[in-house]
Each structure stands twice: as C-alpha cells, then as structure tokens.
C-alpha positions in Angstrom: 62.2 82.7 -39.2 64.9 85.3 -38.7 65.8 87.5 -41.6 69.4 86.1 -41.7 68.0 82.6 -42.0 65.6 83.6 -44.8 68.4 85.2 -46.7 70.5 82.0 -46.4 67.6 80.0 -47.8 67.0 82.4 -50.6 70.7 82.3 -51.5 70.8 78.5 -51.3 67.7 78.3 -53.6 69.4 80.7 -56.1 72.5 78.5 -56.1 70.6 75.3 -56.6 68.7 76.7 -59.6 71.9 78.0 -61.2 73.8 74.8 -60.7 70.9 72.7 -62.0 70.5 74.8 -65.2 74.3 74.6 -65.9 74.3 70.9 -65.4 71.4 70.5 -67.9 73.4 72.5 -70.5 76.4 70.4 -69.9 74.5 67.1 -70.2 72.8 68.2 -73.4 75.9 69.5 -75.1 78.7 67.0 -74.5 81.6 66.9 -75.1 82.5 70.6 -74.9 79.6 71.7 -72.7 78.6 74.5 -75.1 75.4 74.8 -77.0 75.7 74.3 -80.8 73.2 74.3 -83.6 72.2 71.0 -85.2 72.5 70.1 -88.9 69.4 70.2 -91.1 68.3 67.3 -93.2 67.3 67.8 -96.9 63.6 68.0 -96.2 64.0 70.9 -93.8 66.7 72.6 -95.8 64.6 72.6 -98.9 61.7 74.0 -97.1 63.8 76.7 -95.6 65.2 77.7 -98.9 61.8 77.5 -100.7 62.9 74.9 -103.2 62.1 71.3 -103.9 64.1 68.5 -102.4 65.1 67.2 -105.8 66.4 70.6 -106.8 68.4 71.0 -103.6 69.9 67.6 -104.1 70.8 68.5 -107.7 72.5 71.8 -106.9 74.4 70.5 -103.8 75.7 67.2 -105.0 79.4 66.7 -105.6 80.6 68.8 -108.5 77.5 70.9 -108.6 77.3 74.7 -108.4 76.6 74.8 -104.7 78.3 71.6 -103.5 78.0 71.5 -99.7 76.5 69.5 -96.9 77.7 66.3 -95.2 76.7 62.9 -96.6 74.7 61.1 -93.9 73.3 57.5 -94.2 72.4 55.7 -97.3 71.5 57.0 -100.8 74.0 59.9 -100.3 71.5 61.9 -98.2 73.0 65.1 -96.9 72.6 67.3 -93.9 73.4 71.0 -94.0 74.7 73.6 -91.5 72.8 76.8 -91.3 75.8 78.7 -92.7 75.8 76.4 -95.7 72.1 77.1 -96.3 72.6 80.8 -96.0 75.4 80.6 -98.6 73.1 78.7 -101.0 70.4 81.2 -100.4 72.6 84.1 -101.3 73.9 82.3 -104.3 70.4 81.5 -105.6 69.5 85.2 -105.3 72.6 86.4 -107.1 72.1 83.8 -109.8 68.4 84.2 -110.5 67.5 87.6 -109.1 64.3 86.0 -107.7 62.8 87.9 -104.8 62.0 84.7 -103.0 65.7 84.4 -102.1 66.2 88.0 -101.0 66.0 88.2 -97.2 68.1 91.2 -96.3 66.5 94.6 -96.3 67.4 97.2 -98.9 68.6 100.7 -98.1 65.1 102.0 -98.5 63.6 99.5 -96.1 63.7 100.5 -92.5 64.9 98.3 -89.7 62.0 96.3 -88.2 61.9 96.3 -84.3 59.4 93.8 -83.0 58.5 94.1 -79.3 56.9 91.0 -77.7 55.1 92.5 -74.7 52.4 91.7 -72.1 52.7 92.6 -68.4 51.2 89.3 -67.2 53.7 86.6 -66.4 53.4 83.2 -68.0 52.0 84.6 -71.3 54.7 83.0 -73.4 56.6 86.2 -74.2 60.0 84.7 -74.1 58.9 81.5 -75.9 57.4 83.7 -78.7 60.4 86.0 -78.9 63.1 83.4 -79.1 61.3 81.2 -81.6 60.5 84.2 -83.8 64.1 85.4 -83.7 65.4 81.9 -84.5 62.8 81.4 -87.3 63.8 84.7 -89.0 67.5 83.7 -88.7 66.7 80.3 -90.3 65.0 82.2 -93.1 68.1 84.2 -93.7 67.5 87.5 -92.0 70.1 89.2 -89.8 68.5 89.2 -86.4 69.3 90.8 -83.0 67.5 89.4 -80.0 67.4 91.8 -77.0 66.6 90.5 -73.5 64.9 93.3 -71.5 63.8 91.1 -68.6 66.0 91.0 -65.5 64.9 87.3 -65.0 67.0 86.7 -68.2 65.1 83.6 -69.4 65.9 84.3 -73.0 69.6 84.7 -72.1 69.7 81.4 -70.4 68.1 79.6 -73.4 71.3 80.4 -75.2 73.4 78.6 -72.7 74.5 81.6 -70.6 74.3 81.8 -66.8 73.1 85.4 -66.2 74.8 85.7 -62.8 78.2 84.4 -63.9 78.6 84.7 -67.6 77.1 88.1 -68.0 78.3 91.3 -66.3 76.2 94.4 -65.8 78.2 96.2 -68.4 77.4 93.5 -71.0 73.6 94.2 -70.7 71.5 97.3 -71.4 72.4 98.6 -68.0 75.0 101.1 -69.2 72.6 102.4 -71.9 69.9 103.1 -69.3 72.4 104.7 -67.0 73.5 107.1 -69.8 77.0 105.6 -70.0 76.6 104.2 -73.5 74.7 105.5 -76.5 74.5 102.3 -78.5 74.4 98.5 -78.1 77.8 97.7 -79.5 79.3 97.0 -76.1 76.7 94.4 -75.2 76.0 92.6 -78.5 77.1 88.9 -78.5 77.4 86.5 -81.3 75.7 83.2 -80.7 76.0 79.7 -82.1 73.2 80.6 -84.5 74.5 82.2 -87.7 72.9 85.6 -88.3 71.5 85.7 -84.8 73.1 87.9 -82.2 72.0 88.5 -78.6 72.0 91.4 -76.1 71.8 89.4 -72.8 70.3 90.4 -69.5 70.7 89.8 -65.8 69.5 91.3 -62.5 71.2 94.6 -63.3 68.2 95.6 -65.4 66.1 95.4 -62.2 68.4 98.0 -60.8 68.0 100.1 -63.9 64.3 100.3 -63.3 65.0 102.1 -60.0 67.7 104.3 -61.4 65.7 105.6 -64.4 63.3 107.8 -62.5 66.3 109.3 -60.5 68.0 110.1 -63.8 64.8 111.6 -65.1 64.7 114.0 -62.2 68.4 114.8 -62.4 68.7 115.5 -66.1 66.7 118.3 -67.6 64.6 117.4 -70.7 65.5 113.7 -70.4 63.3 111.7 -72.7 63.4 108.5 -70.7 61.1 106.7 -73.2 63.5 107.1 -76.1 66.7 105.7 -74.6 66.4 102.3 -76.2 65.2 103.5 -79.6 68.1 105.9 -79.9 70.6 103.1 -78.9 69.2 100.8 -81.5 69.3 103.5 -84.2 72.9 104.1 -83.3 74.0 100.5 -83.6 71.7 98.2 -85.5 72.5 99.1 -89.1 73.8 95.6 -89.7 70.5 93.9 -88.9 67.2 93.4 -90.7 65.1 92.7 -87.6 65.5 93.4 -83.8 63.2 91.3 -81.5 62.7 92.7 -78.0 61.7 90.3 -75.2 59.9 92.5 -72.6 59.6 91.9 -68.8 56.2 91.1 -67.3 55.5 94.7 -66.2 54.8 98.1 -67.7 58.0 99.7 -66.3 60.7 101.7 -67.9 62.0 98.7 -69.9 58.7 97.9 -71.5 57.9 101.6 -72.1 61.2 101.9 -73.9 60.5 98.8 -75.9 57.1 100.1 -77.0 58.6 103.4 -78.2 61.5 101.6 -80.0 59.2 99.2 -81.8 57.9 99.4 -85.3 55.6 96.5 -84.5 54.2 95.1 -81.3 53.2 91.5 -80.7 51.1 90.7 -77.6 50.9 86.9 -76.7 47.6 86.2 -74.9 46.7 82.7 -73.6 43.0 82.0 -74.2 41.8 82.1 -70.6 39.5 84.7 -69.1 42.1 85.8 -66.5 44.7 86.4 -69.2 42.0 88.1 -71.4 41.1 90.5 -68.6 44.8 91.1 -67.7 45.6 92.0 -71.3 42.7 94.5 -71.4 44.4 96.3 -68.4 47.7 96.1 -70.2 46.2 97.9 -73.2 44.6 100.5 -71.0 47.8 101.2 -69.2 49.7 101.5 -72.4 47.2 103.9 -73.8 47.5 106.1 -70.6 51.3 106.1 -70.9 51.1 107.1 -74.5 48.7 109.9 -73.6 51.1 111.2 -70.9 54.2 111.0 -73.2 52.3 112.8 -76.0 51.7 115.7 -73.7 55.5 116.1 -73.4 56.5 114.9 -76.9 54.1 116.1 -79.6 55.6 113.6 -82.1 53.9 110.8 -80.2 54.4 107.3 -81.4 53.8 105.6 -84.7 54.0 101.9 -85.4 53.6 99.8 -88.5 51.5 97.1 -86.8 50.0 95.9 -83.5 49.1 92.2 -83.4 47.7 89.9 -80.7 48.9 86.3 -80.7 46.9 83.5 -79.1 49.5 81.6 -77.1 49.5 78.4 -75.1 46.5 77.1 -77.0 45.2 73.6 -76.1 43.4 72.4 -79.3 41.2 70.0 -77.4 40.0 72.5 -74.8 36.4 73.6 -75.6 36.5 76.5 -73.1 39.5 77.9 -74.9 37.7 77.6 -78.2 34.9 79.9 -76.9 37.4 82.5 -75.7 39.2 82.4 -79.0 35.9 82.9 -80.8 35.3 85.9 -78.6 38.7 87.3 -79.3 38.3 86.9 -83.0 34.9 88.7 -83.0 36.2 91.6 -81.0 39.8 92.1 -82.1 39.3 91.7 -85.8 42.5 92.1 -87.9 44.5 92.9 -84.7 44.4 89.1 -84.0 46.9 86.9 -85.8 45.1 84.1 -87.6 47.4 81.3 -86.4 47.5 80.4 -82.7 50.6 78.9 -80.9 49.5 75.5 -79.5 50.8 73.8 -76.5 52.7 70.6 -77.4 54.5 68.0 -75.4 57.7 68.4 -77.5 57.8 72.1 -77.0 57.6 71.6 -73.2 60.2 68.9 -73.3 62.6 71.1 -75.3 62.3 73.8 -72.6 63.2 71.3 -69.9 66.4 70.5 -71.8 67.2 74.3 -72.2 66.6 74.0 -75.9 64.1 75.6 -78.3 61.9 73.7 -80.7 64.2 74.6 -83.6 67.1 73.1 -81.7 65.7 69.7 -81.1 67.6 67.2 -83.2 65.9 64.1 -81.8 62.1 64.1 -81.6 60.2 63.6 -78.4 57.4 61.2 -78.9 56.3 60.3 -82.5 57.6 62.0 -85.6 54.0 62.9 -86.4 53.5 64.8 -83.1 56.8 66.6 -83.5 55.9 67.8 -87.0 52.5 68.9 -85.9 54.1 71.1 -83.2 56.6 72.4 -85.7 53.8 73.2 -88.1 52.0 75.3 -85.4 55.2 77.2 -84.7 56.1 77.8 -88.3 52.6 79.0 -89.1 52.7 81.7 -86.4 56.2 82.9 -87.3 55.5 82.8 -91.1 52.4 85.0 -90.5 54.5 87.5 -88.5 57.1 87.5 -91.2 54.4 88.2 -93.8 53.2 91.2 -91.8 56.8 92.4 -91.6 57.3 92.0 -95.4 54.2 93.9 -96.1 55.6 96.9 -94.2 58.6 96.7 -96.6 56.2 96.7 -99.6 57.3 93.2 -100.5 55.3 90.2 -101.6 54.8 87.6 -98.8 57.0 84.7 -99.8 57.1 83.2 -96.3 54.0 80.9 -96.7 55.5 78.9 -99.5 58.3 77.8 -97.2 56.0 77.1 -94.3 55.3 73.3 -94.5 54.8 70.7 -91.8 58.0 69.1 -92.9 60.3 72.0 -91.9 60.8 75.7 -91.4 
C-alpha cells in the first residue's frame, strides 16, 4: 500500500470516529445536542448531603427553610439539581456549624492535587480520574479536572470534540511552550456545578517533542516544575485538582508527578498489569533520582495509593493476584477495588459516566451494586485527602448503596 493511500485511510478512520462520537452525544442529549447533568432523587440527594431522607423532605418542602427541588410523581416526591444541593449544603453548614457540611478547604489547608497515573494503557486511568472528580463535585468540593493525555478521552467524556471544539491554545500546550504561566486561559466551566475542565487534544503530543528542545535552549529550565507552577498560579479557587495522565512516563506524566500532593495508580489484577506497574514504579524512582541530583529539594507527597481497577468479582485468578498485592503493598493499597460492571461499560458506550446515568441499565439492583463499588473507592480516596487536611473522615457516612 502506497503511503498516500495509507494516509487517506488513516484520515478516513479519524473522521469516522469523530462523527460517530458526535452522533452519540447528539442522540443522548436531545433536543439541544449538549450534555447536561441529570436531577437527583431524594434518596441520592439525602445520601450526598449526609442527612436522612425524612429530614431532607422536611427542610425542602414548600415554605420550609431550604425550599427547593421539583415535585416529581406522586406523594410530592422531589428531584434536585446539583446546584440546589450545594445551596442546601452551604446553608446547613452556616446554620449548624457542623463539620460534616464543610467541604471547602480553609486558608490553612493546602490545595490537593491528585495525579492518576500508570504508563500502561487500559489501566482505567481516565475512568478513575473522571469519576473521582465528579464524585468530589457531587460532595460539594470545587474541582478542576486536567486532561494531560493527547488522546483526550477525558475531554470527550464532557461532550467536547478535541479536534474541532478545542484549540491548541485552549489546552496546556501554551503552558509547556512557556507562553503562559497559569491555567486561566484554558480552564472551561462544564455542565457540572463546581467542576471545571482543562481539555486536551493532539497538541499535547507536540508538546512532548518540544519540551526537550526548550530544556536545551533555556538555561536552568526546570522542566519538571512547569505544571506545578502553573497550578500554583491559578488554582486558588479550587479545593482539589485531579490530573489524568497519559499512558507513558513522558514530560506530561513527570510534570503531573511533581505537581501532585497525592498519586493514585490504578492497576488491573492481572499478572501482565502487575509486572508493568512494577516497571512504572522503577522508572519513576529513577526519574526522581535524576531530578534530585539537579534539584536538592526533591519531591514530597502526602500519599501514594494503588487502586485495584477493572476487578471481576467472580474471577478466581484475580482473587489470587489481589491477595498477592495486599500482602506485598500493605497500606499502599486502597482497601476498596473498582469492579467491572455492565452498567459502567454501557455508560461509556453512551459517552456518559456512571454518575450521569439517569436510566438504569439492567436491574436496579445491579445498578446500585456498581454504584456502591464506585462510591466506596471514591469515598476512601476522599477520606485519605481529608486526613491530609487534619479533618475527620465524614465521607463514609454518605457512602451508601443508594446514592453518592
């Protein structure tokens, strides 16, 4: 096959993928073809707020202190927008002073930057990052999701077409080129309240090639600190930044590691992934050693956690590997695994996340089971984060199988 013919086929394949994804977004989001966040029924809303359903009904009914929501169905049942729930949450904290309702960080609590990293593809990095970011926004934190992968899977989950809806200047590309010192020019609001996005596209692949050239051209250029400094210059309005890293240990991932206050490594329980993760750890260690020779300040993080991802609960071989991981990684391993579920896969096919599903795939019981796995993982990570702030872990009380 001649090169010109190969290029034609590649371009055709790229166009087909783009058109197909756009069509899926349009079909799933009629009539305006734009993604929007669903309403939350009382059961989920109460769990999110950390109150009982009866109490939520009492304080949100007509004429009550926090009247809000939309009456849906019989018995005056209500559904709530996320903005309404955030308003109730803030009101409860102001009224009671109860720490359970305080989600924003105080002046003395540092910004948490959580990097989701592993240089093996298919390890569920993007799935982990997007659901963690959305979970934290549901809980009331101000979250910034940053897409560092030129494949832009996270970006596309928010209904954006990376090739047409996002320009190079709207990504981290200007930051890595030295044309911007902060993220303000590339932060986008989303249809999720309290959740903003720094999108990605193929320009980040170009940045990977340009960074070493810049390092040679600029004297004393600390290439590993570019992202950290940009975040420090522009993220004062957030409580948490979640970084979705590419499947490689290049300049993007190195910057993410040095920007992070916490690192989460998703690892599917297979021997191939287990071995690959070991190499990832080894390469990270070598990079840190090399940077430490140049920068004596080195790198400090609050926590480093391994997440068992893509777990099939009926697979006996996986159970053996999980036992091996638990025995060797100790407290580095998060206690809750993220299981593979039919509903989670189905949500991805529809360009939605699990938290965006408003009509259950399969039975209600199977949907809630998958939600319970997802919430348990994210609640545990939230608890680790709260510990770094010196706060009591209030996340588990809200983590029920019935909601967030």
